[in-house]
C-alpha positions as CSV (number, residue, x, y, z in Angstrom):
1,M,145.0,3.8,258.6
2,S,146.0,0.3,257.7
3,S,149.4,-0.6,256.5
4,E,147.9,-1.9,253.3
5,L,146.4,1.5,252.7
6,H,149.7,3.2,253.4
7,R,151.5,0.9,251.0
8,R,149.0,1.5,248.2
9,L,149.1,5.2,248.7
10,A,152.9,5.2,248.7
11,A,152.8,3.1,245.5
12,A,150.4,5.6,243.9
13,N,152.5,8.6,245.0
14,A,155.6,6.9,243.5
15,R,153.8,6.5,240.2
16,I,152.7,10.1,240.2
17,Q,156.2,11.3,241.0
18,Y,157.6,9.1,238.2
19,G,155.1,10.7,235.8
20,N,156.0,14.2,237.0
21,D,159.7,13.5,236.6
22,E,159.1,12.1,233.0
23,R,157.0,15.1,232.1
24,A,159.7,17.5,233.3
25,A,162.4,15.6,231.5
26,G,160.3,15.7,228.3
27,A,159.8,19.4,228.7
28,D,163.6,19.8,229.1
29,D,164.2,17.7,226.0
30,K,161.8,19.8,224.0
31,A,163.4,23.0,225.3
32,R,166.9,21.7,224.3
33,A,165.6,20.8,220.8
34,I,164.1,24.3,220.3
35,A,167.3,26.0,221.7
36,E,169.6,23.9,219.5
37,E,167.5,24.6,216.4
38,A,167.3,28.3,217.1
39,A,171.1,28.4,217.6
40,R,171.6,26.4,214.4
41,R,169.6,28.9,212.4
42,G,171.6,31.8,213.8
43,R,170.5,35.5,213.9
44,G,166.7,35.6,213.5
45,G,166.4,31.9,214.2
46,P,164.1,32.2,217.2
47,R,161.7,34.4,215.1
48,Q,161.8,31.9,212.2
49,L,161.2,29.0,214.6
50,A,158.3,30.7,216.3
51,E,156.6,31.3,212.9
52,E,157.3,27.7,211.8
53,L,156.0,26.2,215.1
54,G,153.0,28.6,215.3
55,V,154.0,30.0,218.7
56,S,155.1,33.3,220.0
57,E,158.7,34.5,220.1
58,K,158.2,34.7,223.9
59,T,157.5,30.9,224.0
60,I,160.7,30.3,222.1
61,S,162.6,32.6,224.5
62,Q,161.2,30.7,227.4
63,A,162.2,27.4,225.9
64,I,165.8,28.7,225.3
65,A,165.9,29.9,228.9
66,R,164.6,26.5,230.2
67,A,167.2,24.7,228.1
68,R,170.0,26.9,229.5
69,N,168.9,26.0,233.1
70,A,167.9,22.4,232.5
71,P,170.1,19.5,233.7
72,S,172.5,18.4,231.0
73,G,170.5,15.3,230.2
74,S,173.7,13.3,230.2
75,G,172.6,11.6,233.4
76,R,170.0,9.7,231.5
77,T,171.8,6.8,229.9
78,L,168.8,4.9,228.4
79,P,166.2,6.1,226.0
80,S,162.9,6.8,227.7
81,D,161.1,4.0,225.8
82,T,163.6,1.4,227.0
83,L,161.1,-0.3,229.4
84,E,158.4,-0.6,226.7
85,R,160.9,-2.0,224.2
86,L,162.3,-4.5,226.8
87,L,158.8,-5.8,227.7
88,A,157.9,-6.1,224.0
89,A,161.1,-8.1,223.3
90,E,160.4,-10.4,226.3
91,R,156.9,-11.1,225.1
92,Q,158.4,-12.4,221.9
93,T,160.3,-15.0,224.0
94,L,157.3,-16.5,225.7
95,E,156.0,-19.9,225.0
96,P,152.6,-19.6,223.3
97,L,149.5,-20.2,225.5
98,G,145.9,-20.8,224.4
99,E,143.8,-17.7,223.9
100,L,141.5,-18.8,226.8
101,Q,144.5,-19.1,229.1
102,W,145.7,-15.6,228.2
103,Q,142.2,-14.2,228.7
104,A,142.0,-16.0,232.1
105,L,145.4,-14.6,233.2
106,A,144.4,-11.1,232.1
107,W,141.2,-11.4,234.1
108,I,143.2,-12.5,237.1
109,V,145.8,-9.7,236.7
110,R,143.2,-7.0,236.3
111,G,141.5,-8.1,239.6
112,T,144.8,-8.3,241.5
113,F,146.6,-5.5,243.3
114,I,150.1,-5.6,241.9
115,D,152.7,-3.5,243.6
116,A,156.5,-3.3,243.7
117,L,156.7,-6.4,245.9
118,W,155.8,-8.4,242.7
119,I,159.2,-7.5,241.3
120,E,160.9,-10.3,243.3
121,Q,158.9,-13.3,242.1
122,P,156.2,-12.2,239.6
123,G,155.9,-15.7,238.0
124,E,155.4,-17.4,241.3
125,L,152.9,-14.8,242.5
126,L,151.0,-15.1,239.2
127,A,151.0,-18.9,239.6
128,Q,149.6,-18.5,243.1
129,E,146.8,-16.2,241.9
130,V,145.9,-18.7,239.2
131,E,145.7,-21.5,241.8
132,D,143.5,-19.4,244.0
133,A,141.2,-18.4,241.2
134,E,138.1,-20.5,240.4
135,L,138.8,-21.1,236.7
136,E,137.0,-23.3,234.3
137,E,138.7,-26.7,233.5
138,A,138.9,-25.6,229.9
139,V,141.6,-23.1,231.0
140,E,143.7,-25.9,232.4
141,P,144.6,-24.0,235.6
142,A,147.4,-26.4,236.6
143,L,149.1,-26.0,233.3
144,L,148.6,-22.2,233.4
145,A,150.1,-22.0,236.9
146,Q,153.1,-24.2,235.7
147,A,153.6,-21.9,232.7
148,C,153.6,-18.8,235.1
149,R,156.2,-20.5,237.3
150,G,158.3,-21.0,234.2
151,F,158.4,-17.3,233.2
152,S,161.6,-15.4,233.8
153,R,161.2,-12.3,236.0
154,V,161.1,-10.0,233.0
155,Q,158.8,-12.3,231.0
156,A,156.3,-12.4,233.9
157,L,156.4,-8.6,234.2
158,A,155.9,-8.3,230.4
159,V,152.8,-10.6,230.8
160,I,151.5,-8.5,233.7
161,D,152.0,-5.3,231.7
162,A,150.1,-6.7,228.6
163,C,147.3,-8.0,230.8
164,Q,146.9,-4.7,232.7
165,R,146.7,-2.9,229.4
166,N,144.2,-5.5,228.2
167,D,146.6,-6.1,225.2
168,I,146.2,-9.9,224.9
169,A,147.0,-9.7,221.2
170,A,150.6,-8.8,222.2
171,L,151.0,-12.2,223.9
172,P,151.9,-15.3,221.7
173,A,148.9,-17.6,221.3
174,K,148.8,-21.2,220.1
175,G,147.4,-21.5,216.7
């Protein structure tokens, strides 16, 4: 197998593992919330909670057992939505580009394999992709590449994220 294939498979496996870890952490959080509420309600609390949530008492017992065995959760120092909030805040600091430029950049990003190596110089790599693309003059490729080079690392990652999700409306456009 080629090294490119190995790299892409490793990146995909890392994303899968991240998702699995987040899913498990979410299940632990849910179990802790149920256990804390059952304890707060005191005697008969698990039964009341089961009725309220529309689940069996066994499900509540399993959640309480999971909470007892789950990691304390104190190792997690940032809320789980920190990345999304950071990227949204960074998008607000971008200089507005024309709608056509954002659309061209989104088209480029969706056609480019972006992996962890992009973390080092995402703005420069975006600029190189713009320069390599055959774009209409109306897009003003030279100005678009210059804008990409001017992005901070996190701004460029915020742009890439919005483009990958095809959420051009999240990017500031010139009026």
